[in-house]
C-alpha positions as CSV (number, residue, x, y, z in Angstrom):
1,M,0.1,0.1,0.0
2,A,1.4,3.5,-0.9
3,R,2.2,5.8,1.8
4,R,0.3,9.0,1.7
5,K,2.5,12.2,1.0
6,R,3.5,14.3,4.0
7,P,1.3,17.8,3.4
8,T,3.4,20.6,2.4
9,M,3.2,24.5,2.8
10,N,2.0,24.5,-0.9
11,D,-1.0,22.0,-0.1
12,V,-1.9,24.6,2.9
13,A,-1.8,27.5,0.6
14,Q,-4.1,25.8,-2.1
15,H,-6.4,24.6,0.8
16,A,-6.6,28.0,2.3
17,G,-6.7,30.2,-0.8
18,V,-3.8,32.2,-0.1
19,A,-0.2,32.9,-1.4
20,L,2.6,30.7,-0.4
21,R,4.1,33.7,1.3
22,T,1.2,34.1,3.4
23,V,1.5,30.6,4.9
24,S,5.0,31.1,5.5
25,R,4.3,34.2,7.4
26,V,1.7,32.7,9.4
27,V,3.9,29.6,10.3
28,N,6.6,32.0,11.5
29,E,4.2,34.0,13.4
30,D,4.5,37.2,11.5
31,P,2.5,39.6,13.5
32,T,1.5,41.7,10.4
33,V,-0.7,39.4,8.8
34,G,-4.3,40.0,9.2
35,A,-6.4,37.8,11.6
36,E,-8.8,36.5,8.5
37,F,-5.6,35.1,6.7
38,V,-4.1,33.7,9.9
39,N,-7.6,31.8,10.6
40,R,-7.8,30.3,7.0
41,V,-4.1,29.1,7.2
42,R,-4.5,27.5,10.6
43,A,-7.8,26.2,9.9
44,A,-6.1,24.3,6.7
45,I,-3.0,23.2,8.7
46,S,-5.5,21.6,11.3
47,V,-7.5,19.9,8.4
48,L,-4.5,18.8,6.4
49,G,-2.2,17.7,9.4
50,Y,0.5,20.0,8.1
51,T,3.7,19.9,10.4
52,P,6.0,22.7,9.6
53,D,9.4,21.2,8.6
54,E,11.7,22.4,11.8
55,R,14.9,21.8,9.8
56,A,14.3,24.2,7.0
57,R,13.3,26.9,9.8
58,Q,16.6,26.2,11.5
59,L,18.5,26.7,8.3
60,R,16.7,30.4,8.0
61,G,17.2,31.5,11.7
62,G,20.6,29.9,12.3
63,R,19.8,27.9,15.4
64,S,18.3,24.2,15.8
65,G,16.1,24.7,18.7
66,L,17.8,21.7,20.1
67,I,20.1,21.6,23.4
68,G,22.6,18.7,24.0
69,A,22.5,17.3,27.4
70,A,25.8,15.3,28.4
71,V,24.6,14.3,31.8
72,R,26.6,11.4,33.8
73,N,23.6,9.0,34.1
74,L,20.0,10.0,32.9
75,S,19.3,6.1,33.1
76,A,19.2,6.2,37.0
77,G,15.9,8.3,36.9
78,H,14.4,6.6,33.6
79,P,16.1,2.9,33.4
80,V,13.9,2.1,29.9
81,L,15.6,5.4,28.6
82,G,19.2,4.2,29.3
83,S,18.1,0.8,27.5
84,L,16.7,2.7,24.5
85,D,19.8,4.8,24.0
86,A,21.9,1.6,24.2
87,A,20.0,-0.3,22.1
88,A,19.8,2.8,19.4
89,R,23.4,3.3,19.6
90,A,24.1,-0.1,18.8
91,H,22.1,0.3,15.2
92,G,23.7,3.6,14.4
93,F,20.7,5.9,16.0
94,T,21.2,8.8,18.3
95,V,18.5,9.5,20.9
96,H,17.1,13.0,21.6
97,A,15.4,12.6,24.8
98,T,12.9,15.1,26.0
99,A,10.5,15.2,29.1
100,T,7.0,15.4,29.2
101,A,6.3,15.7,33.0
102,D,3.4,13.7,32.7
103,E,1.5,16.5,31.1
104,V,-0.8,16.0,28.5
105,D,-0.2,19.4,26.9
106,R,3.5,19.2,27.2
107,E,3.4,15.9,25.5
108,R,1.6,17.1,22.7
109,E,4.0,20.0,22.4
110,V,7.0,17.9,22.5
111,V,5.9,15.0,20.2
112,I,4.8,17.5,17.6
113,S,8.0,19.2,17.5
114,M,9.5,16.0,17.0
115,C,7.3,15.4,14.1
116,G,8.6,18.8,12.6
117,R,12.2,17.6,12.5
118,H,11.2,14.5,10.6
119,L,13.1,12.0,12.7
120,D,13.8,8.3,11.8
121,G,11.2,7.4,14.2
122,I,9.6,8.1,17.6
123,V,9.2,6.1,20.9
124,L,6.7,7.4,23.0
125,E,5.9,6.9,26.5
126,P,2.3,8.0,26.1
127,V,0.7,10.4,28.8
128,G,-2.5,11.5,27.1
129,D,-5.5,9.6,25.9
130,N,-5.7,10.7,22.5
131,H,-2.8,10.8,19.9
132,Q,-4.8,11.0,16.9
133,Y,-2.8,14.1,16.0
134,L,0.1,11.6,15.1
135,G,-2.1,10.3,12.3
136,P,-0.5,12.2,9.4
137,E,3.0,11.2,10.5
138,L,2.0,7.3,10.4
139,D,0.5,7.9,7.0
140,A,3.8,9.4,5.8
141,G,5.6,6.4,7.2
142,T,7.3,7.6,10.4
143,P,7.8,4.8,12.8
144,I,6.1,5.0,16.0
145,V,6.5,2.7,19.3
146,A,4.7,3.4,22.5
147,F,5.8,1.8,25.7
148,D,4.7,1.0,29.1
149,R,1.3,1.8,27.9
150,P,-0.7,1.9,24.6
151,A,-1.2,5.1,22.6
152,G,-4.8,6.5,22.3
153,G,-6.8,6.7,19.0
154,I,-4.2,5.0,16.8
155,T,-2.5,1.8,16.2
156,V,1.1,1.4,16.7
157,D,3.6,-1.2,17.9
158,T,3.6,-1.3,21.7
159,V,5.7,-2.7,24.4
160,V,4.1,-3.2,28.0
161,S,5.0,-5.0,31.2
162,D,2.9,-7.7,32.3
163,N,0.8,-5.7,34.9
164,A,-1.5,-8.3,35.8
165,A,1.2,-10.9,36.5
166,G,2.9,-8.5,38.7
167,I,0.2,-7.8,41.1
168,G,-0.8,-11.5,41.4
169,T,2.7,-12.4,42.3
170,A,3.0,-9.8,44.8
171,F,-0.7,-10.7,46.2
172,R,0.1,-14.4,46.4
173,H,3.3,-13.9,48.0
174,L,1.8,-11.7,50.8
175,R,-0.6,-14.5,51.3
176,A,1.9,-17.2,51.3
177,H,3.2,-15.1,54.5
178,G,-0.2,-15.4,56.2
179,H,-1.5,-12.1,55.3
180,R,-5.4,-12.2,54.6
181,R,-5.8,-8.4,54.8
182,I,-3.9,-6.8,51.9
183,A,-4.3,-3.5,50.9
184,Y,-3.5,-1.5,47.3
185,I,-2.5,2.0,46.8
186,G,-1.6,3.2,43.5
187,D,-2.0,5.6,40.4
188,Q,-5.0,6.8,38.9
189,E,-7.1,4.6,36.8
190,R,-7.2,6.9,33.8
191,I,-3.7,5.7,33.2
192,F,-3.4,2.6,31.7
193,T,-0.8,1.0,34.2
194,G,-3.1,2.3,37.0
195,H,-6.3,0.9,35.9
196,E,-4.3,-2.6,35.0
197,R,-3.1,-2.9,38.4
198,A,-5.8,-2.0,40.2
199,A,-8.0,-4.0,38.4
200,A,-5.6,-7.1,39.0
201,F,-5.6,-6.5,42.7
202,R,-9.3,-6.6,42.6
203,A,-9.5,-9.9,40.7
204,C,-7.0,-11.3,43.3
205,M,-9.2,-10.3,46.1
206,A,-12.4,-11.4,44.4
207,A,-10.7,-15.1,43.7
208,T,-9.9,-15.3,47.4
209,G,-13.4,-14.7,48.6
210,D,-12.3,-12.1,51.0
211,P,-13.8,-8.7,51.2
212,V,-12.4,-5.8,48.9
213,A,-14.2,-3.1,50.3
214,G,-12.1,-0.1,51.9
215,L,-8.8,-2.2,50.5
216,T,-8.5,-0.7,47.1
217,H,-7.1,2.9,46.8
218,P,-6.3,4.0,43.4
219,G,-5.7,7.7,42.5
220,A,-3.3,10.7,42.1
221,V,-0.1,10.4,43.8
222,E,-0.2,13.3,45.9
223,P,0.9,13.4,49.7
224,A,-2.7,14.2,50.9
225,R,-4.1,11.4,49.0
226,I,-1.5,8.9,49.8
227,A,-2.1,9.7,53.5
228,A,-5.6,9.6,53.4
229,A,-5.5,6.0,52.1
230,L,-3.2,5.0,54.6
231,D,-5.3,6.1,57.2
232,A,-8.2,4.3,55.7
233,V,-6.4,0.8,55.4
234,L,-4.4,1.0,58.6
235,H,-6.5,2.6,61.3
236,G,-10.1,1.2,60.6
237,P,-11.8,-1.4,62.6
238,D,-9.9,-4.3,60.7
239,P,-6.8,-2.8,59.4
240,A,-4.5,-4.2,56.7
241,T,-1.3,-6.1,57.6
242,A,0.1,-6.0,54.3
243,L,0.3,-3.7,51.3
244,I,1.2,-3.6,47.7
245,T,2.2,-0.2,46.1
246,G,1.2,0.4,42.5
247,N,4.3,2.4,41.3
248,A,7.5,3.7,42.5
249,S,6.2,7.2,43.0
250,T,3.7,5.8,45.3
251,T,6.0,3.7,47.3
252,F,8.0,6.6,47.7
253,E,5.1,8.6,49.1
254,V,3.8,5.6,51.4
255,L,7.5,5.3,52.7
256,R,7.8,9.3,53.6
257,R,4.2,8.9,55.3
258,L,4.8,5.8,57.2
259,G,8.4,6.6,58.5
260,P,9.5,4.2,61.2
261,A,6.0,2.5,61.2
262,A,7.2,1.1,58.0
263,A,9.0,-1.5,60.0
264,T,5.7,-3.0,61.1
265,L,3.8,-3.6,57.8
266,A,4.8,-6.1,55.0
267,I,4.9,-4.1,51.8
268,V,5.6,-5.2,48.2
269,G,6.3,-2.3,45.7
270,F,5.5,-2.4,42.0
271,D,8.6,-1.1,40.5
272,D,12.5,-1.4,41.6
273,F,14.2,1.5,42.2
274,P,18.0,2.7,43.0
275,L,18.7,2.3,46.8
276,A,15.6,0.0,47.7
277,D,17.9,-2.8,48.9
278,L,19.5,-0.1,51.3
279,L,16.3,0.5,53.3
280,R,15.7,-1.3,56.7
281,P,14.3,-3.8,55.7
282,A,15.2,-3.6,52.1
283,L,12.2,-3.5,50.1
284,T,10.6,-6.4,48.2
285,V,9.6,-5.5,44.5
286,I,8.0,-6.3,41.5
287,A,10.8,-5.5,39.1
288,Q,10.0,-4.6,35.5
289,D,12.6,-5.8,32.7
290,S,13.4,-2.2,31.7
291,E,16.2,-3.7,29.4
292,T,14.0,-5.8,27.4
293,I,11.4,-3.3,27.2
294,G,14.0,-0.6,25.8
295,R,15.6,-3.1,23.3
296,T,12.1,-4.1,22.1
297,A,10.8,-1.1,21.5
298,I,14.0,0.0,19.1
299,D,13.5,-3.3,17.5
300,L,10.0,-2.8,16.7
301,L,10.9,0.7,15.5
302,R,13.5,-0.6,13.4
303,H,11.4,-3.4,11.7
304,R,8.6,-0.6,11.1
305,A,11.0,1.3,9.3
306,A,11.9,-1.3,6.9
307,D,8.4,-3.0,6.6
308,H,5.5,-0.3,6.8
309,A,3.1,-3.1,6.1
310,R,3.9,-5.5,8.6
311,P,1.3,-6.3,11.3
312,V,1.3,-4.2,14.3
313,Q,2.3,-6.0,17.4
314,T,2.1,-5.6,21.3
315,V,4.7,-7.1,23.1
316,T,3.9,-7.9,26.9
317,V,7.4,-8.3,28.9
318,G,7.4,-10.4,32.2
319,V,8.6,-9.0,35.4
320,E,10.2,-10.6,38.5
321,L,9.6,-10.6,42.2
322,V,12.7,-9.5,44.0
323,V,12.7,-10.7,47.5
324,R,14.3,-8.4,50.2
325,G,12.5,-8.5,53.5
326,S,9.9,-6.0,53.5
327,G,7.2,-8.4,52.0
328,E,8.3,-11.5,53.9
329,R,7.1,-10.3,57.4
330,S,4.2,-12.3,59.3
331,P,1.1,-10.5,60.2
332,T,1.6,-8.9,63.8
333,R,-2.2,-7.9,64.3
């Protein structure tokens, strides 16, 4: 199937019924262009899915808009990024990484900027629910791979962890150590991983026949919300004796809130992180295979670039229980 040609500035000019120079002035935010022409050009850009060529703009302006960051260890904060970088370099690619800060508007801004530079591919850790604005890039043949969670509104190759298996492993591990009142505190369920992990926990509880009410607490990873969830599961008439945390950010807030009291509660965290083994007791975790996730994402991107018609794949990567001490306490209540 032939790929659709990426819309050009000429296409925009024809659609808007204006001169090519007018489109150029609007794209470059010339304040002297009349409002009527600005609106017509912007409407045409939206309809056609046109993305300005940043490389041409860079040549005209004498600047790239890119800042190189040569830091000692970016992968300590994002282990998948370290794996992506290593796998990309092994195949002759250079990764230019930008953080989205978990903000939908920032994500769109960053990704559209990448599209304007017409890169050889984009690896995306989705934040928003709708990525249909990437449709023109897909039609033009740009390989796009999502990891950690699927992209919304488009069909692209995807790499995810086995979230349900991870929660199930954590739950069974705590049950094997005598716990019957196990609580879950995790991320918002509008986020794919937050939903997957909370749903898996509910399924585990339902399978045991134990009461579920009051023990499942997904939501924003904010200090006040985490504090309220901990109060609910630990200070009620039948408090929990064990806790599963849904991601590393939640684990940090839980440990900060509990302080010394963390030593009396059995805890298994989803996501490993540096220094988890130095806590006392060291933290038992469900560790994601960041190296395989990153390597697989680059492989999918390369294969898509070589064959745009190949079937879209979703690859699920296994997780591992890392036993360190915090999840092996027996109930004390």
